[in-house]
C-alpha positions in Angstrom: 100.2 121.8 95.7 96.5 121.0 94.8 95.4 124.7 96.0 98.0 126.3 93.3 95.8 128.0 90.6 96.2 126.4 87.1 97.5 123.1 88.4 95.7 120.3 87.3 95.9 116.5 87.1 98.2 116.4 90.1 99.8 112.8 90.7 102.3 111.8 92.6 105.0 109.7 90.1 105.2 106.4 91.1 106.1 103.2 89.1 106.9 99.9 90.3 108.1 96.8 88.6 108.1 93.2 89.9 111.2 91.8 90.9 112.7 88.5 91.5 114.3 87.7 95.0 116.4 84.5 95.4 117.3 83.4 98.6 119.9 81.1 99.0 119.9 77.8 100.6 123.6 77.5 101.5 123.3 73.7 102.5 121.4 72.8 99.1 124.3 74.1 97.2 127.2 72.6 99.4 127.0 68.9 98.4 126.8 69.9 94.8 129.5 72.3 94.8 127.6 75.1 93.3 128.4 78.6 94.9 126.8 81.7 94.7 128.6 83.2 92.0 127.6 80.3 89.7 123.6 80.9 90.8 124.2 84.6 90.1 126.0 84.0 86.7 123.0 81.7 85.6 120.1 84.2 86.6 122.0 86.9 85.2 122.4 84.9 81.6 118.8 83.5 81.7 116.9 86.5 83.0 118.9 89.7 82.1 121.2 88.4 79.1 125.0 88.2 79.0 127.2 89.2 75.9 128.6 86.0 74.4 130.5 87.5 71.4 130.7 90.7 69.2 129.7 91.5 65.6 132.1 93.5 63.8 130.4 95.9 61.1 133.1 98.2 59.8 134.5 99.9 62.6 131.1 99.3 64.9 131.0 96.4 67.3 127.6 95.1 68.7 127.5 92.7 71.5 125.7 89.3 70.8 123.4 88.9 73.7 122.0 85.5 74.9 119.0 84.9 77.4 116.2 82.7 77.9 112.7 83.4 75.7 110.4 85.1 77.6 108.1 82.3 78.7 111.1 80.6 80.5 112.2 83.7 82.4 108.9 85.7 83.3 107.4 84.0 86.4 108.8 82.9 89.3 108.1 79.0 88.5 110.0 79.5 85.3 113.0 80.9 87.0 113.0 78.3 89.8 113.4 76.0 86.9 116.5 77.5 85.3 119.1 74.5 85.3 122.8 75.0 86.3 125.1 72.3 85.7 127.2 71.1 88.8 130.8 70.2 88.5 130.1 66.7 89.0 127.7 66.9 85.7 124.7 66.5 87.4 121.8 69.3 86.3 120.3 70.9 89.2 117.2 73.4 89.2 117.3 76.8 90.7 114.2 75.9 92.9 116.9 73.5 94.5 119.3 75.7 95.5 117.5 78.9 96.2 113.8 80.0 97.5 112.4 82.0 94.7 109.8 84.7 94.9 108.4 87.7 92.9 107.6 90.8 94.7 106.8 94.3 93.6 109.6 96.8 94.0 110.6 100.3 92.9 111.5 100.6 89.3 113.2 103.8 90.0 114.4 105.4 93.0 115.1 109.3 92.6 118.1 110.8 94.4 119.7 114.3 94.8 122.5 114.8 97.1 122.3 111.5 98.7 118.8 112.2 99.7 115.5 110.3 98.0 112.8 112.4 96.6 109.5 111.6 94.7 108.6 113.0 91.6 105.2 114.9 91.0 103.5 115.3 87.8 100.8 117.7 86.7 99.3 119.6 83.9 98.8 123.4 83.7 95.6 125.4 82.3 95.0 128.6 82.2 98.1 130.2 83.4 101.9 130.3 82.2 103.9 127.1 83.0 106.8 129.2 84.7 104.6 131.1 87.4 102.6 128.1 88.0 105.8 125.9 88.7 107.2 128.9 90.9 103.7 128.8 92.9 104.1 124.9 93.1 107.6 125.3 94.5 106.8 127.7 97.1 103.8 125.8 98.3 106.3 122.4 98.7 108.8 124.3 100.5 106.3 125.7 102.9 105.8 122.3 104.2 
């Protein structure tokens, strides 16, 4: 596409974000009687937040969402320190039950018709937008 007249600042639109991956250690949770659903719920509440109530304002309803403050959820170490309460009353850190790692992952995966696609961004100078886009689409379809 770089040879299309008027097409400037051509870039592949990529954006990645860090994602936390937790690998469950089944033997660790067994004696403590903490299952995977309990771990998932704890992580969801701490990192993503969970609605715990609603506030009514006239006829409008707003969820009250609770989650940990940023310093307690933004790093792998902080996530590993999330505490769960076992059925016996013992406090257990997530690090005892899982292996926590932070890796770069795709922020958005674009799909159309069950097929992934990559987005391209560009600016147009010295030409009208419509014909430039048509020429760019023709260049892509030739490949």
